[in-house]
KEKE-3310 file (N, C-alpha, C; in steps of 0.2 Angstrom, whole numbers, plus 5000, padded with zeros to 4 digits):
npx = (5589:5606:5612:5620:5613:5613:5610:5598:5583:5579:5573:5568:5562:5554:5554:5544:5535:5524:5513:5510:5514:5530:5547:5556:5545:5542:5555:5554:5545:5551:5562:5555:5549:5558:5566:5556:5554:5568:5566:5563:5558:5546:5543:5533:5530:5519:5509:5500:5492:5490:5499:5499:5491:5497:5510:5506:5501:5511:5518:5522:5520:5510:5510:5500:5503:5504:5518:5524:5519:5518:5517:5515:5510:5514:5525:5521:5519:5531:5532:5522:5528:5539:5533:5528:5538:5546:5537:5540:5554:5564:5577:5585:5580:5576:5577:5568:5565:5565:5557:5550:5563:5568:5558:5561:5572:5572:5563:5570:5579:5581:5579:5581:5585:5594:5589:5596:5602:5599:5599:5592:5596:5588:5585:5591:5591:5589:5603:5606:5602:5590:5588:5601:5597:5596:5609:5613:5613:5620:5624:5624:5615:5615:5608:5616:5631:5632:5623:5631:5642:5636:5632:5644:5649:5641:5641:5652:5659:5649:5648:5659:5666:5666:5655:5645:5635:5633:5619:5613:5596:5586:5578:5566:5571:5562:5548:5552:5557:5571:5569:5557:5539:5523:5508:5499:5484:5483:5490:5482:5469:5474:5479:5467:5459:5468:5470:5477:5490:5494:5502:5513:5532:5532:5535:5540:5538:5539:5533:5529:5517:5525:5535:5548:5551:5551:5542:5537:5550:5548:5537:5541:5552:5543:5535:5548:5555:5544:5545:5556:5552:5549:5540:5533:5524:5519:5518:5514:5516:5507:5509:5496:5490:5480:5476:5484:5480:5480:5493:5493:5485:5491:5502:5494:5489:5503:5503:5494:5497:5509:5503:5499:5488:5485:5495:5500:5498:5491:5493:5486:5495:5499:5496:5501:5515:5525:5522:5519:5532:5538:5531:5537:5547:5557:5561:5561:5570:5570:5571:5572:5578:5594:5592:5593:5594:5589:5577:5567:5575:5582:5573:5567:5579:5582:5572:5576:5574:5578:5584:5583:5592:5594:5610:5615:5615:5610:5603:5610:5622:5618:5615:5629:5635:5627:5618:5627:5625:5612:5615:5612:5616:5612:5596:5599:5590:5594:5603:5594:5584:5594:5599:5588:5583:5592:5593:5581:5582:5593:5596:5609:5613:5606:5614:5609:5603:5614:5616:5611:5601:5583:5587:5600:5600:5591:5598:5611:5606:5602:5613:5620:5611:5614:5628:5627:5619:5628:5640:5650:5664:5662:5669)
npy = (5350:5351:5348:5337:5326:5316:5299:5294:5300:5315:5325:5341:5354:5371:5385:5398:5415:5418:5414:5425:5437:5444:5445:5433:5423:5419:5415:5404:5397:5394:5386:5376:5371:5367:5357:5346:5344:5339:5327:5326:5328:5341:5353:5365:5377:5387:5402:5401:5408:5416:5410:5398:5388:5389:5383:5370:5365:5363:5353:5352:5349:5359:5365:5372:5384:5396:5401:5414:5424:5438:5437:5432:5421:5415:5407:5395:5386:5380:5366:5359:5362:5354:5340:5340:5340:5330:5320:5320:5320:5326:5329:5342:5357:5374:5388:5403:5417:5427:5426:5412:5406:5406:5397:5386:5384:5381:5370:5360:5356:5341:5332:5318:5307:5324:5335:5345:5362:5376:5392:5407:5424:5438:5450:5467:5466:5475:5475:5464:5453:5446:5447:5438:5424:5420:5418:5405:5394:5379:5380:5397:5407:5422:5434:5443:5452:5465:5461:5451:5458:5467:5457:5452:5462:5468:5456:5451:5440:5432:5424:5415:5419:5409:5401:5408:5407:5418:5417:5424:5430:5425:5427:5421:5417:5414:5418:5432:5437:5440:5456:5456:5462:5469:5462:5469:5470:5468:5481:5490:5488:5490:5505:5509:5506:5515:5529:5542:5537:5537:5543:5548:5545:5531:5531:5518:5514:5500:5494:5491:5500:5509:5523:5522:5516:5526:5533:5546:5555:5550:5556:5569:5569:5569:5581:5589:5584:5590:5605:5605:5603:5591:5577:5565:5551:5543:5528:5521:5506:5494:5500:5506:5498:5488:5495:5505:5519:5530:5534:5534:5544:5556:5555:5556:5571:5575:5575:5583:5595:5597:5597:5587:5579:5573:5564:5555:5539:5528:5511:5496:5481:5470:5456:5456:5461:5460:5465:5476:5482:5480:5489:5501:5516:5518:5509:5512:5513:5518:5515:5522:5518:5505:5492:5473:5466:5468:5462:5468:5477:5466:5458:5470:5474:5461:5461:5471:5482:5499:5503:5515:5521:5520:5521:5511:5501:5485:5486:5496:5489:5479:5489:5493:5482:5478:5489:5502:5514:5518:5522:5533:5545:5543:5552:5564:5577:5584:5576:5565:5569:5573:5562:5555:5561:5560:5546:5546:5552:5545:5528:5517:5502:5485:5470:5452:5442:5434:5430:5430:5422:5412:5399:5396:5401:5392:5378:5382:5383:5369:5362:5366:5362:5348:5346:5350:5338:5328:5331:5339:5350:5367:5380)
npz = (5444:5449:5462:5474:5486:5500:5500:5507:5510:5514:5528:5529:5541:5539:5548:5551:5554:5547:5532:5522:5515:5509:5509:5516:5517:5504:5500:5507:5502:5489:5493:5497:5488:5479:5487:5487:5474:5472:5476:5491:5508:5514:5525:5532:5546:5552:5555:5546:5531:5515:5506:5509:5503:5490:5493:5499:5486:5479:5485:5497:5516:5527:5542:5554:5566:5578:5578:5577:5584:5594:5610:5627:5628:5618:5620:5626:5617:5615:5620:5612:5601:5600:5602:5590:5580:5586:5581:5568:5566:5560:5549:5547:5555:5551:5556:5550:5556:5571:5584:5580:5578:5591:5598:5591:5596:5608:5606:5602:5613:5622:5612:5604:5593:5589:5579:5565:5567:5557:5552:5544:5543:5537:5536:5542:5558:5574:5584:5597:5611:5608:5595:5591:5593:5580:5576:5582:5573:5566:5554:5547:5535:5527:5517:5508:5504:5513:5523:5528:5533:5542:5552:5557:5561:5572:5579:5585:5596:5595:5584:5571:5558:5547:5549:5542:5529:5512:5503:5492:5488:5474:5458:5448:5432:5421:5425:5426:5411:5402:5393:5392:5386:5391:5385:5372:5374:5389:5393:5387:5395:5406:5408:5405:5417:5425:5420:5423:5421:5408:5393:5396:5403:5414:5430:5444:5460:5470:5484:5501:5511:5522:5529:5528:5515:5504:5499:5498:5495:5482:5476:5477:5468:5456:5457:5455:5443:5434:5437:5430:5418:5411:5410:5419:5424:5441:5449:5463:5469:5479:5491:5496:5509:5521:5537:5535:5531:5538:5533:5521:5517:5521:5511:5500:5503:5501:5488:5483:5487:5479:5468:5459:5456:5444:5440:5449:5457:5469:5474:5479:5482:5468:5457:5443:5442:5433:5423:5424:5431:5416:5409:5413:5412:5422:5436:5455:5469:5485:5499:5513:5526:5526:5518:5519:5507:5488:5481:5472:5465:5456:5449:5441:5433:5427:5419:5409:5414:5419:5434:5447:5462:5481:5488:5497:5510:5505:5492:5488:5485:5477:5464:5464:5457:5447:5441:5440:5434:5441:5455:5468:5481:5497:5502:5492:5486:5474:5467:5465:5456:5445:5441:5437:5426:5418:5416:5410:5398:5392:5395:5400:5391:5397:5403:5400:5414:5425:5436:5453:5452:5455:5453:5457:5470:5476:5473:5480:5494:5495:5494:5506:5517:5512:5515:5529:5535:5531:5539:5534:5536:5541:5529)
capx = (5592:5612:5614:5620:5612:5613:5607:5592:5577:5580:5566:5567:5555:5556:5549:5543:5529:5517:5515:5506:5520:5537:5555:5557:5539:5544:5560:5552:5541:5556:5566:5551:5548:5566:5567:5551:5558:5574:5564:5565:5552:5547:5538:5534:5527:5519:5503:5496:5491:5487:5502:5498:5487:5503:5515:5504:5499:5518:5520:5524:5515:5511:5506:5498:5505:5507:5524:5528:5514:5523:5514:5518:5506:5517:5530:5518:5520:5538:5531:5518:5532:5543:5529:5527:5547:5546:5534:5541:5560:5566:5586:5585:5576:5577:5573:5570:5564:5569:5552:5552:5570:5569:5554:5563:5580:5570:5560:5576:5582:5579:5576:5585:5592:5594:5590:5601:5599:5601:5595:5593:5596:5585:5585:5594:5588:5591:5608:5604:5602:5585:5591:5606:5596:5598:5617:5616:5612:5626:5627:5619:5614:5615:5605:5618:5636:5628:5621:5637:5647:5632:5632:5649:5651:5639:5641:5661:5660:5644:5648:5663:5665:5666:5648:5640:5636:5631:5615:5607:5590:5586:5573:5564:5570:5556:5543:5556:5561:5573:5566:5548:5535:5517:5504:5495:5478:5484:5491:5477:5466:5478:5480:5458:5459:5471:5470:5482:5496:5494:5504:5520:5536:5530:5541:5535:5540:5536:5535:5524:5514:5528:5538:5555:5550:5554:5536:5537:5554:5546:5532:5545:5554:5539:5536:5555:5556:5538:5548:5561:5547:5549:5533:5531:5519:5520:5514:5517:5513:5509:5509:5491:5489:5475:5478:5491:5475:5483:5500:5492:5481:5496:5506:5489:5491:5508:5502:5488:5501:5513:5498:5502:5483:5485:5502:5502:5493:5495:5488:5487:5500:5495:5499:5504:5518:5530:5520:5520:5539:5540:5529:5540:5552:5561:5560:5562:5570:5571:5571:5576:5584:5596:5589:5597:5594:5585:5575:5563:5582:5586:5566:5567:5584:5581:5566:5580:5571:5583:5583:5587:5590:5599:5616:5615:5613:5610:5600:5617:5627:5617:5617:5636:5637:5624:5618:5631:5620:5606:5615:5611:5618:5605:5593:5601:5586:5595:5605:5589:5581:5599:5601:5581:5583:5599:5591:5574:5585:5597:5599:5614:5610:5606:5615:5604:5605:5620:5617:5604:5593:5582:5590:5607:5598:5590:5606:5616:5604:5601:5619:5622:5609:5617:5634:5626:5617:5634:5644:5654:5664:5663:5675)
capy = (5352:5346:5347:5329:5324:5309:5293:5294:5305:5322:5329:5348:5359:5378:5388:5406:5417:5416:5414:5429:5439:5446:5442:5426:5419:5420:5410:5399:5394:5394:5381:5369:5367:5363:5350:5341:5342:5335:5320:5326:5331:5347:5354:5374:5376:5395:5402:5400:5413:5416:5407:5391:5385:5386:5378:5363:5361:5362:5345:5352:5351:5364:5364:5377:5384:5403:5403:5421:5429:5443:5437:5429:5414:5410:5403:5390:5383:5376:5359:5358:5361:5348:5335:5339:5338:5323:5313:5323:5317:5330:5331:5350:5362:5379:5394:5411:5423:5427:5422:5406:5404:5405:5394:5381:5382:5377:5363:5355:5351:5334:5328:5313:5312:5328:5337:5350:5368:5381:5400:5414:5431:5440:5457:5470:5467:5478:5471:5462:5446:5443:5444:5433:5417:5416:5418:5399:5390:5377:5385:5404:5411:5429:5436:5448:5453:5470:5457:5447:5463:5468:5453:5450:5469:5468:5450:5447:5436:5426:5419:5413:5419:5402:5396:5411:5407:5422:5416:5429:5428:5425:5429:5416:5422:5413:5423:5438:5436:5446:5460:5454:5467:5466:5461:5474:5470:5470:5487:5494:5487:5494:5511:5510:5507:5521:5533:5546:5535:5537:5550:5549:5539:5528:5528:5512:5511:5495:5494:5491:5505:5514:5529:5518:5514:5533:5537:5555:5556:5548:5561:5576:5567:5569:5588:5592:5585:5595:5609:5605:5603:5584:5576:5558:5549:5540:5522:5519:5498:5490:5505:5504:5490:5489:5499:5510:5522:5537:5535:5535:5550:5558:5554:5560:5576:5577:5574:5588:5600:5598:5600:5581:5575:5571:5560:5549:5534:5524:5504:5490:5476:5466:5451:5456:5467:5460:5468:5485:5483:5481:5496:5507:5519:5518:5508:5516:5509:5525:5514:5527:5514:5503:5485:5468:5464:5472:5458:5472:5478:5463:5458:5475:5473:5455:5461:5476:5490:5503:5505:5520:5520:5525:5519:5510:5494:5479:5490:5499:5484:5476:5494:5494:5477:5476:5495:5508:5523:5521:5524:5541:5547:5544:5558:5570:5576:5586:5573:5561:5573:5574:5556:5552:5564:5556:5540:5545:5553:5540:5521:5513:5495:5481:5463:5448:5440:5430:5429:5432:5418:5409:5392:5399:5400:5384:5376:5384:5383:5363:5361:5368:5357:5342:5347:5349:5333:5325:5333:5342:5355:5375:5383)
capz = (5450:5450:5469:5476:5492:5504:5496:5511:5509:5520:5530:5532:5544:5541:5554:5548:5559:5544:5525:5521:5510:5511:5506:5520:5514:5497:5500:5512:5496:5484:5494:5500:5480:5478:5491:5484:5465:5473:5482:5500:5511:5515:5531:5534:5552:5554:5558:5539:5527:5508:5502:5512:5496:5484:5497:5498:5480:5475:5487:5504:5521:5532:5551:5557:5574:5578:5582:5578:5589:5599:5615:5631:5627:5611:5624:5629:5611:5615:5621:5607:5595:5603:5602:5582:5580:5589:5578:5561:5567:5554:5549:5548:5557:5548:5557:5546:5560:5577:5587:5579:5580:5598:5599:5588:5598:5615:5606:5601:5619:5624:5605:5602:5589:5589:5572:5564:5567:5552:5553:5540:5543:5531:5539:5547:5565:5580:5585:5604:5614:5605:5587:5591:5591:5572:5575:5583:5569:5564:5548:5547:5530:5525:5511:5506:5507:5517:5529:5533:5536:5548:5558:5559:5565:5579:5584:5584:5599:5594:5577:5566:5549:5544:5550:5539:5520:5509:5499:5490:5486:5467:5454:5443:5425:5417:5428:5423:5405:5398:5386:5391:5383:5391:5379:5371:5379:5395:5393:5386:5399:5414:5407:5406:5423:5428:5415:5423:5421:5402:5392:5398:5406:5420:5436:5448:5465:5473:5491:5506:5516:5526:5526:5525:5507:5502:5495:5498:5490:5474:5474:5476:5463:5450:5457:5453:5437:5432:5438:5424:5411:5412:5412:5421:5430:5446:5452:5471:5469:5486:5496:5499:5513:5526:5541:5532:5528:5539:5530:5512:5516:5522:5504:5495:5504:5498:5482:5481:5489:5475:5462:5456:5456:5437:5439:5454:5457:5474:5473:5484:5478:5462:5454:5437:5444:5429:5416:5427:5428:5409:5405:5417:5411:5426:5443:5459:5476:5489:5505:5518:5529:5521:5516:5517:5499:5486:5476:5467:5459:5451:5445:5435:5429:5424:5412:5406:5416:5422:5441:5452:5471:5485:5487:5503:5512:5499:5486:5485:5483:5470:5460:5461:5455:5441:5437:5443:5432:5444:5461:5471:5487:5500:5504:5489:5480:5469:5464:5462:5449:5440:5438:5434:5420:5414:5414:5406:5391:5388:5401:5399:5391:5403:5398:5403:5420:5425:5444:5458:5450:5459:5453:5461:5477:5477:5473:5486:5499:5497:5496:5512:5519:5513:5520:5536:5538:5530:5543:5531:5540:5537:5526)
cpx = (5599:5615:5614:5618:5612:5608:5600:5588:5578:5572:5568:5561:5559:5551:5550:5535:5523:5518:5509:5508:5525:5543:5556:5550:5540:5549:5559:5547:5545:5560:5562:5549:5554:5568:5563:5554:5565:5571:5565:5558:5552:5541:5537:5529:5526:5511:5500:5497:5491:5493:5502:5497:5493:5508:5512:5503:5507:5522:5522:5519:5515:5506:5505:5499:5508:5512:5528:5523:5518:5517:5517:5516:5510:5524:5528:5519:5525:5536:5525:5523:5537:5541:5529:5534:5548:5544:5537:5549:5564:5575:5587:5580:5579:5573:5573:5568:5566:5564:5551:5558:5572:5564:5557:5570:5578:5568:5565:5579:5577:5578:5582:5583:5590:5595:5595:5599:5602:5597:5598:5593:5593:5584:5589:5593:5592:5595:5604:5603:5594:5584:5595:5604:5597:5605:5618:5615:5620:5628:5620:5620:5612:5611:5610:5626:5637:5625:5626:5641:5643:5633:5638:5652:5648:5638:5647:5661:5656:5646:5655:5662:5663:5658:5643:5642:5632:5626:5612:5601:5588:5579:5573:5566:5565:5550:5545:5560:5565:5572:5559:5545:5528:5514:5501:5488:5478:5485:5486:5471:5468:5476:5470:5457:5461:5474:5475:5488:5499:5498:5511:5524:5533:5537:5536:5539:5536:5538:5528:5523:5518:5533:5545:5554:5552:5548:5536:5542:5552:5542:5536:5548:5549:5538:5542:5555:5551:5542:5554:5559:5548:5544:5534:5525:5521:5516:5518:5513:5516:5509:5502:5487:5484:5479:5483:5485:5478:5488:5498:5488:5486:5500:5499:5488:5496:5507:5498:5492:5505:5510:5499:5495:5484:5490:5503:5495:5496:5488:5490:5493:5496:5499:5501:5511:5524:5527:5520:5528:5541:5537:5532:5545:5558:5557:5563:5562:5574:5570:5576:5581:5587:5593:5594:5597:5590:5581:5570:5569:5581:5580:5567:5573:5584:5576:5569:5577:5576:5579:5587:5585:5595:5604:5619:5613:5613:5607:5608:5622:5626:5618:5623:5638:5634:5619:5621:5627:5615:5607:5614:5612:5612:5602:5594:5595:5589:5599:5600:5586:5587:5598:5594:5582:5587:5596:5584:5577:5588:5597:5602:5611:5611:5607:5609:5607:5609:5620:5612:5598:5592:5586:5597:5607:5597:5594:5609:5614:5602:5608:5623:5618:5612:5625:5632:5624:5624:5641:5652:5657:5663:5669:5680)
cpy = (5349:5345:5340:5330:5316:5305:5294:5300:5310:5324:5336:5353:5366:5381:5396:5408:5415:5417:5417:5433:5440:5443:5433:5422:5417:5414:5404:5393:5391:5386:5374:5366:5364:5359:5346:5339:5338:5328:5319:5328:5335:5349:5360:5372:5385:5394:5402:5407:5412:5411:5400:5386:5382:5382:5370:5361:5361:5356:5347:5353:5355:5362:5371:5378:5393:5404:5409:5426:5432:5443:5432:5421:5410:5405:5397:5386:5379:5369:5358:5357:5356:5342:5334:5337:5332:5317:5316:5319:5321:5329:5338:5353:5371:5385:5402:5419:5423:5424:5414:5402:5401:5398:5385:5378:5378:5370:5357:5351:5345:5330:5323:5308:5319:5331:5343:5357:5372:5386:5401:5420:5435:5448:5462:5472:5471:5472:5469:5456:5442:5442:5439:5427:5416:5417:5409:5394:5387:5380:5393:5407:5416:5430:5440:5451:5460:5466:5454:5451:5467:5464:5452:5456:5469:5463:5449:5441:5431:5420:5421:5415:5413:5399:5400:5410:5414:5418:5419:5426:5429:5426:5423:5419:5420:5416:5430:5439:5442:5449:5459:5461:5465:5465:5467:5475:5472:5477:5491:5493:5491:5501:5513:5512:5513:5525:5540:5544:5536:5544:5551:5544:5537:5527:5524:5513:5506:5494:5494:5498:5508:5518:5527:5517:5521:5536:5544:5557:5556:5554:5568:5576:5570:5578:5591:5592:5589:5602:5612:5604:5596:5580:5569:5557:5544:5534:5521:5512:5496:5495:5504:5497:5493:5489:5503:5517:5530:5540:5537:5541:5556:5561:5557:5568:5580:5580:5582:5595:5601:5598:5594:5577:5569:5566:5555:5544:5530:5517:5500:5486:5472:5459:5452:5462:5465:5464:5477:5487:5486:5487:5500:5508:5519:5516:5510:5511:5515:5522:5519:5523:5508:5494:5480:5466:5468:5468:5464:5474:5473:5459:5464:5475:5465:5455:5469:5481:5493:5505:5512:5520:5521:5520:5518:5503:5488:5480:5493:5495:5480:5481:5495:5489:5477:5483:5500:5515:5524:5523:5532:5540:5547:5550:5564:5571:5579:5581:5566:5566:5573:5567:5553:5555:5563:5550:5540:5546:5548:5534:5519:5505:5490:5474:5458:5444:5434:5427:5432:5429:5413:5400:5391:5400:5395:5379:5375:5381:5374:5359:5361:5364:5350:5341:5346:5342:5329:5326:5337:5349:5361:5376:5386)
cpz = (5450:5457:5469:5484:5494:5500:5501:5509:5515:5521:5533:5534:5542:5545:5553:5552:5554:5536:5523:5512:5513:5509:5510:5519:5510:5496:5504:5507:5492:5486:5497:5493:5478:5481:5488:5477:5467:5476:5488:5502:5514:5519:5533:5540:5552:5554:5551:5536:5520:5504:5504:5505:5491:5487:5496:5490:5476:5480:5494:5509:5525:5537:5553:5564:5573:5582:5581:5580:5595:5606:5619:5630:5623:5615:5626:5624:5612:5615:5616:5600:5595:5601:5593:5578:5581:5584:5571:5561:5560:5555:5550:5551:5555:5548:5553:5550:5567:5583:5586:5580:5587:5600:5598:5590:5605:5613:5606:5607:5621:5620:5605:5597:5587:5581:5571:5564:5562:5553:5546:5544:5539:5531:5543:5554:5568:5583:5595:5604:5608:5597:5588:5591:5584:5571:5578:5579:5567:5559:5547:5539:5531:5518:5506:5508:5514:5523:5533:5537:5543:5552:5562:5564:5572:5583:5584:5588:5598:5588:5574:5561:5546:5545:5545:5530:5517:5503:5496:5488:5479:5464:5449:5436:5421:5418:5425:5417:5404:5392:5386:5389:5386:5385:5378:5373:5386:5397:5393:5391:5406:5413:5407:5413:5427:5423:5417:5422:5413:5400:5392:5401:5411:5423:5441:5453:5469:5481:5496:5509:5520:5522:5524:5519:5503:5498:5494:5495:5482:5472:5474:5471:5457:5450:5454:5445:5432:5432:5431:5418:5408:5415:5412:5425:5435:5450:5459:5471:5476:5492:5501:5502:5519:5533:5540:5530:5530:5534:5523:5512:5517:5515:5500:5497:5501:5491:5480:5482:5482:5469:5457:5456:5450:5435:5444:5456:5463:5473:5478:5479:5473:5460:5447:5437:5437:5423:5420:5427:5421:5406:5408:5413:5415:5433:5449:5465:5481:5495:5509:5523:5525:5521:5516:5511:5495:5478:5470:5461:5454:5447:5440:5431:5423:5418:5408:5406:5420:5429:5443:5459:5475:5486:5494:5504:5506:5492:5484:5483:5477:5464:5457:5456:5447:5439:5440:5441:5438:5451:5461:5477:5493:5503:5499:5484:5475:5464:5460:5455:5443:5437:5435:5426:5416:5411:5408:5399:5389:5395:5397:5397:5397:5402:5401:5411:5421:5433:5448:5455:5454:5458:5457:5469:5479:5480:5479:5493:5500:5497:5503:5516:5519:5515:5527:5539:5535:5534:5540:5535:5537:5535:5531)
residu = (MET:ALA:THR:VAL:PHE:PRO:SER:ARG:THR:MET:THR:VAL:VAL:GLN:LEU:VAL:PRO:ALA:LEU:HIS:SER:GLY:GLY:ALA:GLU:ARG:SER:THR:LEU:GLU:ILE:ALA:LYS:ALA:LEU:VAL:GLN:ALA:GLY:HIS:ARG:SER:ILE:VAL:ILE:SER:ALA:GLY:GLY:ARG:LEU:VAL:ALA:GLN:LEU:GLU:ALA:GLU:GLY:SER:ARG:HIS:ILE:SER:LEU:PRO:ILE:GLY:LYS:LYS:ALA:LEU:SER:THR:LEU:PHE:LEU:THR:GLY:LYS:LEU:ARG:ARG:ILE:LEU:ARG:GLU:ILE:GLN:PRO:ASP:ILE:VAL:HIS:ALA:ARG:SER:ARG:LEU:PRO:GLY:TRP:LEU:GLY:TRP:TRP:ALA:LEU:ARG:GLY:LEU:ARG:PRO:ARG:PRO:HIS:PHE:VAL:THR:THR:VAL:HIS:GLY:LEU:ASN:THR:PRO:GLY:ARG:TYR:SER:ALA:ILE:LEU:LEU:ARG:GLY:GLU:ARG:VAL:ILE:VAL:VAL:SER:GLN:THR:LEU:ARG:ASP:TYR:VAL:LEU:ARG:HIS:TYR:PRO:ARG:GLU:ILE:GLU:ALA:SER:ARG:ILE:SER:VAL:ILE:PRO:ARG:GLY:ILE:ASP:THR:GLU:ALA:PHE:PRO:TYR:GLY:TYR:ARG:PRO:ASP:ASP:ASN:TRP:GLN:ARG:SER:PHE:LEU:GLU:GLN:TYR:PRO:GLN:LEU:ALA:GLY:ALA:PRO:LEU:LEU:THR:LEU:PRO:GLY:ARG:GLY:THR:ARG:LEU:LYS:GLY:HIS:ALA:ASP:ALA:ILE:GLU:LEU:VAL:GLY:ASP:LEU:ALA:GLN:ARG:SER:ILE:ASP:VAL:ARG:LEU:LEU:LEU:LEU:GLY:ALA:ASP:GLU:PRO:GLY:ARG:GLU:ALA:TYR:ILE:GLU:GLU:LEU:ARG:GLN:LEU:VAL:ARG:ALA:ARG:GLY:LEU:ASP:ASP:LYS:VAL:VAL:ILE:LEU:PRO:ALA:ARG:SER:ASP:ILE:ARG:ASP:ILE:TYR:ALA:MET:SER:ALA:LEU:VAL:LEU:GLN:LEU:SER:ARG:ARG:PRO:GLU:SER:PHE:GLY:ARG:THR:VAL:VAL:GLU:ALA:LEU:ALA:LEU:CYS:ARG:PRO:VAL:MET:GLY:TYR:ALA:HIS:GLY:GLY:VAL:GLY:GLU:LEU:LEU:ALA:GLU:LEU:TYR:PRO:ALA:GLY:ARG:VAL:PRO:LEU:GLY:ASP:ARG:GLU:LYS:LEU:VAL:GLU:ARG:ALA:ALA:GLU:LEU:LEU:ARG:PHE:ALA:PRO:PRO:ILE:PRO:PRO:PRO:ARG:SER:TYR:ARG:LEU:VAL:ASP:MET:GLN:THR:SER:THR:LEU:ALA:LEU:TYR:ALA:ASP:VAL:VAL:GLU:GLY:VAL:PRO:THR:ALA)
# end
């Protein structure tokens, strides 16, 4: 990593609600790993979760504190957090979520020397005083131009454009190598587990179990393609989550109503998502609500797999830049089926990725840390 740092070792504390899954959590681990590799001290404070083992294996320290629990009792953790920070004496406290941001802001009061406060806005949060805490950072990172525009539009008095840095999330091109094809044994085993997915082009929609992800639109798409005598299969990957049983049953009822029982599979999240993308004829991103970014878009395109998605928010921004052929107007069912048929017949070529790489995100973030510590003014 080519980033130049102060000669002394820096200590960076990242605040995040928990370390189970999600974009903010993944970015936390990626920056923590980059800090360790650059010879710096990395600490994450959260309620814990399945990613803690990976975080610690990669050289960071984790301190368990439920700073993201939405309860009145969480406010009383401010003093404990202040004591922890006083002991650690970090150079930077980096808040990645609103409630941890508030606790971090209050905990910094009275600390001498006072650590620098950096924030990241990961999502299109509901505008208001609660969300505005993430604009109090000396430097405020946003993950897309869409999000930068959103912040400036809703908070014109709270933040100056000069304090905002657009640092998109990036993907590991070694984990998602261009042109990758899954191993024959893996593919055979996967299709033996889910024989419904064999025999026709596979459409994959990755996303958690919420109707905002557009699962119903994907199911309707399969039915509409069948009416045009275009046979496809659909995998809703990651939708089957604990606590979402009623929603999954709703989707299964739609599948039955459209007569698609032998064409649609709904699964929990899996670790072999690279192989699933790589065997897919088309990856879908049909979120009904605009997203701040669209990591799945970049992951699939990095593997040289075509992506089709609604042209709004961060997903629309990425598709406009990286794969314009995959853009569809939000909620336009007719355009959706037409574009899917076109891409299944002939998908425009996809060049190797030259942007949105993990190393770019890591280098830019660590450079921002160095600027803050050294007192480099914002542009």
